[in-house]
N, CA, C and O atoms as a Tripos MOL2 file, in Angstrom:
@<TRIPOS>MOLECULE
protein
  320   319    80     0     0
PROTEIN
NO_CHARGES

@<TRIPOS>ATOM
      1 N           0.6950   -0.6720    0.0100 N.3       1 MET1
      2 CA          0.3780   -0.3900   -0.2990 C.3       1 MET1
      3 C           0.9850    0.8960   -0.2900 C.2       1 MET1
      4 O           1.9010    1.0700    0.5140 O.2       1 MET1
      5 N           0.4290    2.4070   -1.4990 N.am      2 SER2
      6 CA          1.2950    3.7650   -0.7820 C.3       2 SER2
      7 C           0.7290    4.3250   -0.2140 C.2       2 SER2
      8 O          -0.4850    4.4400   -0.0470 O.2       2 SER2
      9 N           2.1760    5.0720    0.4440 N.am      3 ARG3
     10 CA          1.1280    6.4460    0.4890 C.3       3 ARG3
     11 C           1.0590    6.8860   -0.0130 C.2       3 ARG3
     12 O           1.9990    6.8070   -0.8040 O.2       3 ARG3
     13 N          -0.4600    8.4110   -0.5380 N.am      4 GLN4
     14 CA         -0.9060    8.5360   -0.8140 C.3       4 GLN4
     15 C          -0.0390   10.6370   -0.5680 C.2       4 GLN4
     16 O           0.7910   10.8870    0.3060 O.2       4 GLN4
     17 N          -0.3220   11.1960   -1.0990 N.am      5 THR5
     18 CA          0.9860   12.6770   -0.9560 C.3       5 THR5
     19 C           0.2040   14.2530   -0.9050 C.2       5 THR5
     20 O           0.1220   15.0470   -1.8420 O.2       5 THR5
     21 N          -0.2280   14.3870    0.2260 N.am      6 ILE6
     22 CA         -1.6060   15.8800    0.2330 C.3       6 ILE6
     23 C          -0.4220   17.2030    0.2710 C.2       6 ILE6
     24 O           0.6190   17.2150    0.9280 O.2       6 ILE6
     25 N          -0.8210   18.0240   -0.4280 N.am      7 ASP7
     26 CA         -0.3080   18.7990   -1.5780 C.3       7 ASP7
     27 C          -0.3780   19.8890   -0.3120 C.2       7 ASP7
     28 O          -1.5240   20.2690   -0.0720 O.2       7 ASP7
     29 N           0.1970   20.1960    0.1510 N.am      8 ARG8
     30 CA          0.2130   21.3200    0.6100 C.3       8 ARG8
     31 C           0.7880   22.8000    1.4060 C.2       8 ARG8
     32 O           0.7720   23.4770    2.4340 O.2       8 ARG8
     33 N           1.3070   22.6600   -0.0350 N.am      9 SER9
     34 CA          1.5200   24.2450   -0.8470 C.3       9 SER9
     35 C           1.1020   25.5220   -0.1780 C.2       9 SER9
     36 O           1.8530   26.3060    0.4010 O.2       9 SER9
     37 N          -0.5170   25.6550   -0.3740 N.am     10 ASP10
     38 CA         -0.3340   26.4270   -0.0940 C.3      10 ASP10
     39 C          -1.0500   26.6050    1.1700 C.2      10 ASP10
     40 O          -2.1480   27.1460    1.2940 O.2      10 ASP10
     41 N          -0.5200   26.2340    1.8480 N.am     11 GLU11
     42 CA         -0.8430   25.5140    3.6940 C.3      11 GLU11
     43 C           0.0200   26.8850    4.2440 C.2      11 GLU11
     44 O           1.2000   26.5570    4.3660 O.2      11 GLU11
     45 N          -0.2280   28.5330    4.6720 N.am     12 SER12
     46 CA          0.0500   29.4940    5.5360 C.3      12 SER12
     47 C           0.8870   28.3180    6.5650 C.2      12 SER12
     48 O           0.5540   27.1760    6.8790 O.2      12 SER12
     49 N           2.1500   29.1660    6.9400 N.am     13 THR13
     50 CA          2.5380   28.9300    9.0750 C.3      13 THR13
     51 C           1.0760   28.2940    9.3080 C.2      13 THR13
     52 O           0.6030   27.1580    9.3400 O.2      13 THR13
     53 N           0.4670   29.9950    9.4970 N.am     14 ARG14
     54 CA         -0.3060   29.6550   11.4210 C.3      14 ARG14
     55 C          -0.7470   28.1860   10.5800 C.2      14 ARG14
     56 O          -0.0370   27.3050   11.0650 O.2      14 ARG14
     57 N          -1.9660   27.3860    9.1260 N.am     15 GLU15
     58 CA         -2.4760   27.0860   10.0220 C.3      15 GLU15
     59 C          -1.8740   25.6140    9.2490 C.2      15 GLU15
     60 O          -2.7180   25.1830    8.4630 O.2      15 GLU15
     61 N          -0.6670   24.8000    9.3030 N.am     16 LYS16
     62 CA          0.6310   24.0440    9.4540 C.3      16 LYS16
     63 C           0.7890   24.3020   10.8310 C.2      16 LYS16
     64 O           0.8230   23.2830   11.5210 O.2      16 LYS16
     65 N           0.8910   25.3250   11.3970 N.am     17 THR17
     66 CA          0.8940   24.6250   13.2360 C.3      17 THR17
     67 C          -0.7320   24.3100   14.0690 C.2      17 THR17
     68 O          -1.1570   23.8390   15.1240 O.2      17 THR17
     69 N          -1.2400   24.9240   12.7970 N.am     18 GLU18
     70 CA         -2.4720   24.3670   13.8400 C.3      18 GLU18
     71 C          -2.8170   23.0180   13.5320 C.2      18 GLU18
     72 O          -3.5760   22.3570   14.2410 O.2      18 GLU18
     73 N          -2.2490   22.5740   12.4370 N.am     19 ARG19
     74 CA         -2.8960   21.1060   11.8430 C.3      19 ARG19
     75 C          -1.3190   19.9050   13.1760 C.2      19 ARG19
     76 O          -1.4180   18.9490   13.9460 O.2      19 ARG19
     77 N           0.0010   20.9160   12.6230 N.am     20 VAL20
     78 CA          0.5910   20.1110   13.2930 C.3      20 VAL20
     79 C           0.1000   20.0140   15.8830 C.2      20 VAL20
     80 O          -0.0960   19.1040   16.6880 O.2      20 VAL20
     81 N           0.1350   20.8490   15.9190 N.am     21 VAL21
     82 CA          0.1430   20.7130   17.0830 C.3      21 VAL21
     83 C          -1.1590   19.8860   17.8590 C.2      21 VAL21
     84 O          -1.2450   19.1800   18.8630 O.2      21 VAL21
     85 N          -1.9490   20.2980   16.9960 N.am     22 ASN22
     86 CA         -3.8240   19.5320   17.1830 C.3      22 ASN22
     87 C          -3.5320   18.1220   17.0920 C.2      22 ASN22
     88 O          -3.8290   17.1730   17.8170 O.2      22 ASN22
     89 N          -2.9670   18.2100   16.1690 N.am     23 GLY23
     90 CA         -2.5320   16.2550   16.2720 C.3      23 GLY23
     91 C          -1.6090   15.1690   17.5760 C.2      23 GLY23
     92 O          -1.6910   14.1230   18.2190 O.2      23 GLY23
     93 N          -0.6490   16.5150   17.2880 N.am     24 ARG24
     94 CA          0.8250   16.0910   18.9430 C.3      24 ARG24
     95 C          -0.4330   16.4010   20.0100 C.2      24 ARG24
     96 O          -0.5210   15.4820   20.8240 O.2      24 ARG24
     97 N          -1.3340   17.3580   20.1960 N.am     25 VAL25
     98 CA         -2.0120   17.2900   20.8470 C.3      25 VAL25
     99 C          -2.7970   16.1940   21.2410 C.2      25 VAL25
    100 O          -2.5780   15.2210   21.9630 O.2      25 VAL25
    101 N          -3.9170   16.6480   20.4920 N.am     26 GLN26
    102 CA         -4.7040   14.7260   20.3140 C.3      26 GLN26
    103 C          -4.2020   13.1240   21.1290 C.2      26 GLN26
    104 O          -4.7860   12.2420   21.7600 O.2      26 GLN26
    105 N          -2.6060   13.4340   20.6140 N.am     27 ARG27
    106 CA         -2.1780   12.1630   20.8210 C.3      27 ARG27
    107 C          -1.5350   11.9510   22.2020 C.2      27 ARG27
    108 O          -1.3640   10.8690   22.7640 O.2      27 ARG27
    109 N          -1.0960   13.6020   22.8040 N.am     28 VAL28
    110 CA         -0.8050   13.0520   24.0950 C.3      28 VAL28
    111 C          -2.3420   13.2580   24.7550 C.2      28 VAL28
    112 O          -2.2830   12.9510   25.9460 O.2      28 VAL28
    113 N          -3.7500   13.6960   24.3500 N.am     29 LEU29
    114 CA         -4.9210   12.7910   25.5180 C.3      29 LEU29
    115 C          -5.1450   11.2710   25.7580 C.2      29 LEU29
    116 O          -5.0710   10.4970   26.7130 O.2      29 LEU29
    117 N          -5.6670   11.1720   23.5350 N.am     30 ASP30
    118 CA         -5.1390    9.3490   24.1730 C.3      30 ASP30
    119 C          -4.2410    8.7580   24.9130 C.2      30 ASP30
    120 O          -4.6100    7.8600   25.6700 O.2      30 ASP30
    121 N          -2.7160    9.1820   24.8400 N.am     31 GLY31
    122 CA         -2.1400    8.5210   25.5150 C.3      31 GLY31
    123 C          -2.2620    8.3940   26.7140 C.2      31 GLY31
    124 O          -2.1180    7.3100   27.2800 O.2      31 GLY31
    125 N          -2.7030   10.0710   27.6240 N.am     32 ILE32
    126 CA         -3.2150    9.8120   28.4490 C.3      32 ILE32
    127 C          -4.3490    9.0240   29.2470 C.2      32 ILE32
    128 O          -4.5530    8.6450   30.4000 O.2      32 ILE32
    129 N          -4.9250    8.9870   28.1020 N.am     33 ARG33
    130 CA         -7.0600    8.0560   28.6020 C.3      33 ARG33
    131 C          -6.4680    6.7890   28.1720 C.2      33 ARG33
    132 O          -6.9280    5.6900   28.4840 O.2      33 ARG33
    133 N          -5.0810    7.0430   27.1990 N.am     34 THR34
    134 CA         -5.1260    4.9810   27.2900 C.3      34 THR34
    135 C          -4.6210    4.2600   28.8400 C.2      34 THR34
    136 O          -5.0590    3.3490   29.5430 O.2      34 THR34
    137 N          -2.8920    5.6810   28.9600 N.am     35 LEU35
    138 CA         -2.9660    5.9750   30.1000 C.3      35 LEU35
    139 C          -3.4990    4.9550   31.9750 C.2      35 LEU35
    140 O          -3.0830    4.3000   32.9300 O.2      35 LEU35
    141 N          -4.8000    5.6490   31.2480 N.am     36 GLY36
    142 CA         -5.6560    5.3240   32.5880 C.3      36 GLY36
    143 C          -5.9870    4.1160   32.8640 C.2      36 GLY36
    144 O          -6.3280    3.8620   34.0200 O.2      36 GLY36
    145 N          -5.9650    3.0720   31.8550 N.am     37 ASN37
    146 CA         -7.1070    1.8100   31.6490 C.3      37 ASN37
    147 C          -5.8590    1.3330   33.1970 C.2      37 ASN37
    148 O          -6.3040    1.1820   34.3350 O.2      37 ASN37
    149 N          -4.2950    1.1710   32.8430 N.am     38 CYS38
    150 CA         -3.8190    0.9960   33.9900 C.3      38 CYS38
    151 C          -3.9240    0.6430   35.4290 C.2      38 CYS38
    152 O          -3.2390   -0.2200   35.9790 O.2      38 CYS38
    153 N          -4.6740    1.2460   35.8980 N.am     39 ALA39
    154 CA         -5.2310    1.8100   37.1360 C.3      39 ALA39
    155 C          -6.2390    0.3660   37.2510 C.2      39 ALA39
    156 O          -6.2900   -0.2510   38.3150 O.2      39 ALA39
    157 N          -7.0630   -0.1050   35.9650 N.am     40 THR40
    158 CA         -7.5960   -1.8130   36.3050 C.3      40 THR40
    159 C          -7.3560   -2.4600   37.3030 C.2      40 THR40
    160 O          -6.3740   -2.2640   38.0180 O.2      40 THR40
    161 N          -8.3310   -3.4310   37.5140 N.am     41 SER41
    162 CA         -7.2980   -5.0850   38.0370 C.3      41 SER41
    163 C          -6.5870   -6.2950   37.6490 C.2      41 SER41
    164 O          -6.2780   -7.4410   37.9730 O.2      41 SER41
    165 N          -6.4860   -5.1420   36.5380 N.am     42 GLN42
    166 CA         -5.9250   -5.7420   34.8630 C.3      42 GLN42
    167 C          -4.4350   -5.6670   35.1460 C.2      42 GLN42
    168 O          -3.5300   -6.0960   34.4320 O.2      42 GLN42
    169 N          -4.3000   -4.7770   36.8250 N.am     43 TYR43
    170 CA         -2.3780   -4.5020   36.0090 C.3      43 TYR43
    171 C          -2.4900   -4.0820   38.1970 C.2      43 TYR43
    172 O          -3.2630   -3.6860   39.0690 O.2      43 TYR43
    173 N          -0.8590   -4.6410   37.9300 N.am     44 SER44
    174 CA         -0.8250   -4.5010   39.0260 C.3      44 SER44
    175 C          -0.4550   -2.6860   39.4310 C.2      44 SER44
    176 O          -0.0550   -2.2250   38.3620 O.2      44 SER44
    177 N          -0.4490   -2.2550   39.8390 N.am     45 MET45
    178 CA          0.5530   -1.1090   40.0590 C.3      45 MET45
    179 C           0.3660   -0.7660   42.0960 C.2      45 MET45
    180 O          -0.3180   -1.0380   43.0830 O.2      45 MET45
    181 N           1.2040   -0.2270   41.7590 N.am     46 THR46
    182 CA          1.1890   -0.7220   43.5020 C.3      46 THR46
    183 C           1.0300    1.5900   43.3960 C.2      46 THR46
    184 O           1.1010    2.2180   42.3400 O.2      46 THR46
    185 N           0.8450    2.1730   44.6840 N.am     47 ASP47
    186 CA          0.4130    3.4230   44.7510 C.3      47 ASP47
    187 C           1.9580    4.3100   44.5480 C.2      47 ASP47
    188 O           2.1580    5.4840   44.2380 O.2      47 ASP47
    189 N           2.4350    3.7460   44.7100 N.am     48 ALA48
    190 CA          4.0440    4.5380   44.5680 C.3      48 ALA48
    191 C           4.2440    4.4400   43.1180 C.2      48 ALA48
    192 O           5.2210    5.0680   42.7100 O.2      48 ALA48
    193 N           3.5830    3.8300   42.2710 N.am     49 ASP49
    194 CA          3.5340    3.3070   40.7520 C.3      49 ASP49
    195 C           3.0240    4.5740   40.4500 C.2      49 ASP49
    196 O           3.6310    5.4580   39.8450 O.2      49 ASP49
    197 N           1.2130    4.6620   41.1580 N.am     50 LYS50
    198 CA          1.3540    5.8160   39.9340 C.3      50 LYS50
    199 C           1.1990    7.2620   40.8680 C.2      50 LYS50
    200 O           0.3260    8.1310   40.8550 O.2      50 LYS50
    201 N           2.5850    7.0910   41.7650 N.am     51 GLU51
    202 CA          2.5270    8.2650   41.8370 C.3      51 GLU51
    203 C           4.0380    8.8230   40.9470 C.2      51 GLU51
    204 O           4.0710    9.6480   40.0340 O.2      51 GLU51
    205 N           4.9980    8.2040   41.4500 N.am     52 ASN52
    206 CA          5.6470    7.9630   39.9560 C.3      52 ASN52
    207 C           5.0220    8.7890   38.8530 C.2      52 ASN52
    208 O           5.4750    9.9200   38.6770 O.2      52 ASN52
    209 N           3.8090    8.2540   37.9160 N.am     53 VAL53
    210 CA          2.9880    8.3090   36.8700 C.3      53 VAL53
    211 C           2.8160    9.3890   36.9860 C.2      53 VAL53
    212 O           3.8620    9.9740   37.2650 O.2      53 VAL53
    213 N           2.1220    9.9040   36.9240 N.am     54 THR54
    214 CA          1.2430   11.4320   37.9060 C.3      54 THR54
    215 C           2.4780   12.4770   38.2580 C.2      54 THR54
    216 O           2.2880   13.6920   38.2150 O.2      54 THR54
    217 N           3.7110   11.9260   38.5980 N.am     55 ASN55
    218 CA          4.5860   12.7920   38.7900 C.3      55 ASN55
    219 C           5.4590   13.2120   37.5760 C.2      55 ASN55
    220 O           5.7110   14.3700   37.2410 O.2      55 ASN55
    221 N           5.8880   12.0370   36.9620 N.am     56 ALA56
    222 CA          6.1040   12.3580   35.5500 C.3      56 ALA56
    223 C           5.5610   13.1140   34.7280 C.2      56 ALA56
    224 O           6.1860   13.6340   33.8040 O.2      56 ALA56
    225 N           4.1610   13.3070   34.9710 N.am     57 ILE57
    226 CA          3.3930   13.8540   33.1710 C.3      57 ILE57
    227 C           2.9960   15.5380   33.8180 C.2      57 ILE57
    228 O           2.5540   16.5290   33.2360 O.2      57 ILE57
    229 N           3.4000   15.2930   35.3240 N.am     58 ASP58
    230 CA          3.2560   16.4850   36.1690 C.3      58 ASP58
    231 C           4.7800   17.4980   35.7920 C.2      58 ASP58
    232 O           4.8100   18.7280   35.8220 O.2      58 ASP58
    233 N           6.0220   16.5250   35.4290 N.am     59 LYS59
    234 CA          7.3650   17.0270   35.4920 C.3      59 LYS59
    235 C           7.3050   17.5080   34.0210 C.2      59 LYS59
    236 O           8.1000   18.4310   33.8440 O.2      59 LYS59
    237 N           6.3710   17.0530   32.5340 N.am     60 ALA60
    238 CA          6.7220   16.9430   31.4530 C.3      60 ALA60
    239 C           6.1650   18.7170   31.3990 C.2      60 ALA60
    240 O           6.5980   19.8010   31.0080 O.2      60 ALA60
    241 N           4.8210   18.0960   32.1280 N.am     61 LEU61
    242 CA          3.7160   19.0560   31.4090 C.3      61 LEU61
    243 C           4.8760   20.3440   32.1550 C.2      61 LEU61
    244 O           5.2120   21.0710   31.2200 O.2      61 LEU61
    245 N           5.4350   20.7380   33.2460 N.am     62 LYS62
    246 CA          6.2460   21.9890   33.4760 C.3      62 LYS62
    247 C           7.3480   22.7410   33.0160 C.2      62 LYS62
    248 O           7.7920   23.8890   32.9960 O.2      62 LYS62
    249 N           7.7970   20.6290   32.3570 N.am     63 ASP63
    250 CA          8.8300   21.0750   31.3320 C.3      63 ASP63
    251 C           8.3970   22.5370   29.9020 C.2      63 ASP63
    252 O           9.0520   23.5510   29.6600 O.2      63 ASP63
    253 N           7.1280   22.0650   29.2590 N.am     64 LEU64
    254 CA          6.4660   22.0870   28.4550 C.3      64 LEU64
    255 C           6.2660   23.9440   27.9900 C.2      64 LEU64
    256 O           6.2940   24.7270   27.0400 O.2      64 LEU64
    257 N           5.9980   23.8120   29.9130 N.am     65 ARG65
    258 CA          5.5860   25.3750   29.6070 C.3      65 ARG65
    259 C           6.7120   26.4070   29.8060 C.2      65 ARG65
    260 O           6.6530   27.5740   29.4200 O.2      65 ARG65
    261 N           7.9090   25.7470   30.5580 N.am     66 SER66
    262 CA          9.2620   26.3050   30.0730 C.3      66 SER66
    263 C           9.6280   26.0530   29.2930 C.2      66 SER66
    264 O          10.8220   26.3500   29.3330 O.2      66 SER66
    265 N           9.2610   25.3980   27.9750 N.am     67 VAL67
    266 CA         10.3100   24.5140   26.8960 C.3      67 VAL67
    267 C           9.3470   26.9590   26.7770 C.2      67 VAL67
    268 O           9.6820   28.0860   27.1420 O.2      67 VAL67
    269 N           8.2460   26.3170   26.0780 N.am     68 TYR68
    270 CA          6.8110   27.5500   25.7790 C.3      68 TYR68
    271 C           7.5090   29.0170   26.1690 C.2      68 TYR68
    272 O           7.8210   29.9000   25.3700 O.2      68 TYR68
    273 N           7.6950   29.0320   27.8930 N.am     69 ALA69
    274 CA          7.9800   30.7300   27.7410 C.3      69 ALA69
    275 C           9.7410   30.5470   27.2440 C.2      69 ALA69
    276 O          10.2400   31.4640   27.8960 O.2      69 ALA69
    277 N          10.5310   30.0980   26.7200 N.am     70 GLY70
    278 CA         11.5950   30.2620   26.9160 C.3      70 GLY70
    279 C          12.3960   29.6400   27.3570 C.2      70 GLY70
    280 O          13.3340   29.0480   26.8220 O.2      70 GLY70
    281 N          11.8180   29.7980   29.2910 N.am     71 LEU71
    282 CA         13.0900   29.3700   30.0670 C.3      71 LEU71
    283 C          13.9640   27.8900   29.9250 C.2      71 LEU71
    284 O          15.0480   27.8160   30.5050 O.2      71 LEU71
    285 N          13.5340   26.9010   29.2580 N.am     72 ALA72
    286 CA         14.3300   25.4430   29.6150 C.3      72 ALA72
    287 C          14.2940   24.9840   27.8210 C.2      72 ALA72
    288 O          13.8240   25.3310   26.7380 O.2      72 ALA72
    289 N          14.9800   24.1710   28.3420 N.am     73 SER73
    290 CA         15.3300   23.0530   26.2600 C.3      73 SER73
    291 C          14.1070   21.3390   27.1630 C.2      73 SER73
    292 O          13.4850   21.3700   28.2250 O.2      73 SER73
    293 N          14.2200   20.3020   26.2830 N.am     74 ARG74
    294 CA         13.3770   19.8470   26.5180 C.3      74 ARG74
    295 C          14.1550   18.5480   27.2320 C.2      74 ARG74
    296 O          15.3090   18.2560   26.9170 O.2      74 ARG74
    297 N          13.4940   17.9050   28.0970 N.am     75 SER75
    298 CA         14.9300   17.0650   29.2440 C.3      75 SER75
    299 C          14.3700   15.3050   28.4460 C.2      75 SER75
    300 O          14.0080   15.2180   27.2730 O.2      75 SER75
    301 N          14.4130   14.4950   29.0970 N.am     76 GLY76
    302 CA         14.7840   13.2190   28.9380 C.3      76 GLY76
    303 C          13.3820   12.7490   29.3270 C.2      76 GLY76
    304 O          12.4830   13.5530   29.5750 O.2      76 GLY76
    305 N          13.1790   11.0570   29.3860 N.am     77 GLY77
    306 CA         12.4070   10.1050   29.0440 C.3      77 GLY77
    307 C          11.6940    9.6470   30.9250 C.2      77 GLY77
    308 O          11.5730   10.4960   31.8080 O.2      77 GLY77
    309 N          11.4530    8.6350   31.0370 N.am     78 PHE78
    310 CA         10.6020    7.7340   31.8120 C.3      78 PHE78
    311 C          10.3910    6.8810   31.8950 C.2      78 PHE78
    312 O           9.7430    6.0350   31.2790 O.2      78 PHE78
    313 N          11.1530    6.9890   33.0560 N.am     79 THR79
    314 CA         11.2380    4.9220   33.1110 C.3      79 THR79
    315 C          10.1670    4.9550   34.6270 C.2      79 THR79
    316 O          10.2410    5.9270   35.3780 O.2      79 THR79
    317 N           9.0410    3.5850   34.9850 N.am     80 LEU80
    318 CA          8.9810    2.6800   36.5850 C.3      80 LEU80
    319 C           9.9970    2.9400   36.8780 C.2      80 LEU80
    320 O          10.4530    2.5400   37.9490 O.2      80 LEU80
@<TRIPOS>BOND
     1     1     2 1
     2     2     3 1
     3     3     4 2
     4     3     5 am
     5     5     6 1
     6     6     7 1
     7     7     8 2
     8     7     9 am
     9     9    10 1
    10    10    11 1
    11    11    12 2
    12    11    13 am
    13    13    14 1
    14    14    15 1
    15    15    16 2
    16    15    17 am
    17    17    18 1
    18    18    19 1
    19    19    20 2
    20    19    21 am
    21    21    22 1
    22    22    23 1
    23    23    24 2
    24    23    25 am
    25    25    26 1
    26    26    27 1
    27    27    28 2
    28    27    29 am
    29    29    30 1
    30    30    31 1
    31    31    32 2
    32    31    33 am
    33    33    34 1
    34    34    35 1
    35    35    36 2
    36    35    37 am
    37    37    38 1
    38    38    39 1
    39    39    40 2
    40    39    41 am
    41    41    42 1
    42    42    43 1
    43    43    44 2
    44    43    45 am
    45    45    46 1
    46    46    47 1
    47    47    48 2
    48    47    49 am
    49    49    50 1
    50    50    51 1
    51    51    52 2
    52    51    53 am
    53    53    54 1
    54    54    55 1
    55    55    56 2
    56    55    57 am
    57    57    58 1
    58    58    59 1
    59    59    60 2
    60    59    61 am
    61    61    62 1
    62    62    63 1
    63    63    64 2
    64    63    65 am
    65    65    66 1
    66    66    67 1
    67    67    68 2
    68    67    69 am
    69    69    70 1
    70    70    71 1
    71    71    72 2
    72    71    73 am
    73    73    74 1
    74    74    75 1
    75    75    76 2
    76    75    77 am
    77    77    78 1
    78    78    79 1
    79    79    80 2
    80    79    81 am
    81    81    82 1
    82    82    83 1
    83    83    84 2
    84    83    85 am
    85    85    86 1
    86    86    87 1
    87    87    88 2
    88    87    89 am
    89    89    90 1
    90    90    91 1
    91    91    92 2
    92    91    93 am
    93    93    94 1
    94    94    95 1
    95    95    96 2
    96    95    97 am
    97    97    98 1
    98    98    99 1
    99    99   100 2
   100    99   101 am
   101   101   102 1
   102   102   103 1
   103   103   104 2
   104   103   105 am
   105   105   106 1
   106   106   107 1
   107   107   108 2
   108   107   109 am
   109   109   110 1
   110   110   111 1
   111   111   112 2
   112   111   113 am
   113   113   114 1
   114   114   115 1
   115   115   116 2
   116   115   117 am
   117   117   118 1
   118   118   119 1
   119   119   120 2
   120   119   121 am
   121   121   122 1
   122   122   123 1
   123   123   124 2
   124   123   125 am
   125   125   126 1
   126   126   127 1
   127   127   128 2
   128   127   129 am
   129   129   130 1
   130   130   131 1
   131   131   132 2
   132   131   133 am
   133   133   134 1
   134   134   135 1
   135   135   136 2
   136   135   137 am
   137   137   138 1
   138   138   139 1
   139   139   140 2
   140   139   141 am
   141   141   142 1
   142   142   143 1
   143   143   144 2
   144   143   145 am
   145   145   146 1
   146   146   147 1
   147   147   148 2
   148   147   149 am
   149   149   150 1
   150   150   151 1
   151   151   152 2
   152   151   153 am
   153   153   154 1
   154   154   155 1
   155   155   156 2
   156   155   157 am
   157   157   158 1
   158   158   159 1
   159   159   160 2
   160   159   161 am
   161   161   162 1
   162   162   163 1
   163   163   164 2
   164   163   165 am
   165   165   166 1
   166   166   167 1
   167   167   168 2
   168   167   169 am
   169   169   170 1
   170   170   171 1
   171   171   172 2
   172   171   173 am
   173   173   174 1
   174   174   175 1
   175   175   176 2
   176   175   177 am
   177   177   178 1
   178   178   179 1
   179   179   180 2
   180   179   181 am
   181   181   182 1
   182   182   183 1
   183   183   184 2
   184   183   185 am
   185   185   186 1
   186   186   187 1
   187   187   188 2
   188   187   189 am
   189   189   190 1
   190   190   191 1
   191   191   192 2
   192   191   193 am
   193   193   194 1
   194   194   195 1
   195   195   196 2
   196   195   197 am
   197   197   198 1
   198   198   199 1
   199   199   200 2
   200   199   201 am
   201   201   202 1
   202   202   203 1
   203   203   204 2
   204   203   205 am
   205   205   206 1
   206   206   207 1
   207   207   208 2
   208   207   209 am
   209   209   210 1
   210   210   211 1
   211   211   212 2
   212   211   213 am
   213   213   214 1
   214   214   215 1
   215   215   216 2
   216   215   217 am
   217   217   218 1
   218   218   219 1
   219   219   220 2
   220   219   221 am
   221   221   222 1
   222   222   223 1
   223   223   224 2
   224   223   225 am
   225   225   226 1
   226   226   227 1
   227   227   228 2
   228   227   229 am
   229   229   230 1
   230   230   231 1
   231   231   232 2
   232   231   233 am
   233   233   234 1
   234   234   235 1
   235   235   236 2
   236   235   237 am
   237   237   238 1
   238   238   239 1
   239   239   240 2
   240   239   241 am
   241   241   242 1
   242   242   243 1
   243   243   244 2
   244   243   245 am
   245   245   246 1
   246   246   247 1
   247   247   248 2
   248   247   249 am
   249   249   250 1
   250   250   251 1
   251   251   252 2
   252   251   253 am
   253   253   254 1
   254   254   255 1
   255   255   256 2
   256   255   257 am
   257   257   258 1
   258   258   259 1
   259   259   260 2
   260   259   261 am
   261   261   262 1
   262   262   263 1
   263   263   264 2
   264   263   265 am
   265   265   266 1
   266   266   267 1
   267   267   268 2
   268   267   269 am
   269   269   270 1
   270   270   271 1
   271   271   272 2
   272   271   273 am
   273   273   274 1
   274   274   275 1
   275   275   276 2
   276   275   277 am
   277   277   278 1
   278   278   279 1
   279   279   280 2
   280   279   281 am
   281   281   282 1
   282   282   283 1
   283   283   284 2
   284   283   285 am
   285   285   286 1
   286   286   287 1
   287   287   288 2
   288   287   289 am
   289   289   290 1
   290   290   291 1
   291   291   292 2
   292   291   293 am
   293   293   294 1
   294   294   295 1
   295   295   296 2
   296   295   297 am
   297   297   298 1
   298   298   299 1
   299   299   300 2
   300   299   301 am
   301   301   302 1
   302   302   303 1
   303   303   304 2
   304   303   305 am
   305   305   306 1
   306   306   307 1
   307   307   308 2
   308   307   309 am
   309   309   310 1
   310   310   311 1
   311   311   312 2
   312   311   313 am
   313   313   314 1
   314   314   315 1
   315   315   316 2
   316   315   317 am
   317   317   318 1
   318   318   319 1
   319   319   320 2
@<TRIPOS>SUBSTRUCTURE
     1 MET1         2 RESIDUE 1 A MET
     2 SER2         6 RESIDUE 1 A SER
     3 ARG3        10 RESIDUE 1 A ARG
     4 GLN4        14 RESIDUE 1 A GLN
     5 THR5        18 RESIDUE 1 A THR
     6 ILE6        22 RESIDUE 1 A ILE
     7 ASP7        26 RESIDUE 1 A ASP
     8 ARG8        30 RESIDUE 1 A ARG
     9 SER9        34 RESIDUE 1 A SER
    10 ASP10       38 RESIDUE 1 A ASP
    11 GLU11       42 RESIDUE 1 A GLU
    12 SER12       46 RESIDUE 1 A SER
    13 THR13       50 RESIDUE 1 A THR
    14 ARG14       54 RESIDUE 1 A ARG
    15 GLU15       58 RESIDUE 1 A GLU
    16 LYS16       62 RESIDUE 1 A LYS
    17 THR17       66 RESIDUE 1 A THR
    18 GLU18       70 RESIDUE 1 A GLU
    19 ARG19       74 RESIDUE 1 A ARG
    20 VAL20       78 RESIDUE 1 A VAL
    21 VAL21       82 RESIDUE 1 A VAL
    22 ASN22       86 RESIDUE 1 A ASN
    23 GLY23       90 RESIDUE 1 A GLY
    24 ARG24       94 RESIDUE 1 A ARG
    25 VAL25       98 RESIDUE 1 A VAL
    26 GLN26      102 RESIDUE 1 A GLN
    27 ARG27      106 RESIDUE 1 A ARG
    28 VAL28      110 RESIDUE 1 A VAL
    29 LEU29      114 RESIDUE 1 A LEU
    30 ASP30      118 RESIDUE 1 A ASP
    31 GLY31      122 RESIDUE 1 A GLY
    32 ILE32      126 RESIDUE 1 A ILE
    33 ARG33      130 RESIDUE 1 A ARG
    34 THR34      134 RESIDUE 1 A THR
    35 LEU35      138 RESIDUE 1 A LEU
    36 GLY36      142 RESIDUE 1 A GLY
    37 ASN37      146 RESIDUE 1 A ASN
    38 CYS38      150 RESIDUE 1 A CYS
    39 ALA39      154 RESIDUE 1 A ALA
    40 THR40      158 RESIDUE 1 A THR
    41 SER41      162 RESIDUE 1 A SER
    42 GLN42      166 RESIDUE 1 A GLN
    43 TYR43      170 RESIDUE 1 A TYR
    44 SER44      174 RESIDUE 1 A SER
    45 MET45      178 RESIDUE 1 A MET
    46 THR46      182 RESIDUE 1 A THR
    47 ASP47      186 RESIDUE 1 A ASP
    48 ALA48      190 RESIDUE 1 A ALA
    49 ASP49      194 RESIDUE 1 A ASP
    50 LYS50      198 RESIDUE 1 A LYS
    51 GLU51      202 RESIDUE 1 A GLU
    52 ASN52      206 RESIDUE 1 A ASN
    53 VAL53      210 RESIDUE 1 A VAL
    54 THR54      214 RESIDUE 1 A THR
    55 ASN55      218 RESIDUE 1 A ASN
    56 ALA56      222 RESIDUE 1 A ALA
    57 ILE57      226 RESIDUE 1 A ILE
    58 ASP58      230 RESIDUE 1 A ASP
    59 LYS59      234 RESIDUE 1 A LYS
    60 ALA60      238 RESIDUE 1 A ALA
    61 LEU61      242 RESIDUE 1 A LEU
    62 LYS62      246 RESIDUE 1 A LYS
    63 ASP63      250 RESIDUE 1 A ASP
    64 LEU64      254 RESIDUE 1 A LEU
    65 ARG65      258 RESIDUE 1 A ARG
    66 SER66      262 RESIDUE 1 A SER
    67 VAL67      266 RESIDUE 1 A VAL
    68 TYR68      270 RESIDUE 1 A TYR
    69 ALA69      274 RESIDUE 1 A ALA
    70 GLY70      278 RESIDUE 1 A GLY
    71 LEU71      282 RESIDUE 1 A LEU
    72 ALA72      286 RESIDUE 1 A ALA
    73 SER73      290 RESIDUE 1 A SER
    74 ARG74      294 RESIDUE 1 A ARG
    75 SER75      298 RESIDUE 1 A SER
    76 GLY76      302 RESIDUE 1 A GLY
    77 GLY77      306 RESIDUE 1 A GLY
    78 PHE78      310 RESIDUE 1 A PHE
    79 THR79      314 RESIDUE 1 A THR
    80 LEU80      318 RESIDUE 1 A LEU
């Protein structure tokens, strides 16, 4: 199956920004919702695990705010 190329030559910078940001934010929100599935009884997460997950998300959001404010660069990943 071949990928179809979409002609975006008439797309403004603002339109491109909206398209890219909307897609990325939606993927983040979907990921957070999916991560919530780990709170079910099918998984064995301790309270400390849950705290680590929420702290990592809080830190990533804080880092994002700093990047947007021009105060910092991106940081590393996460391991449970």
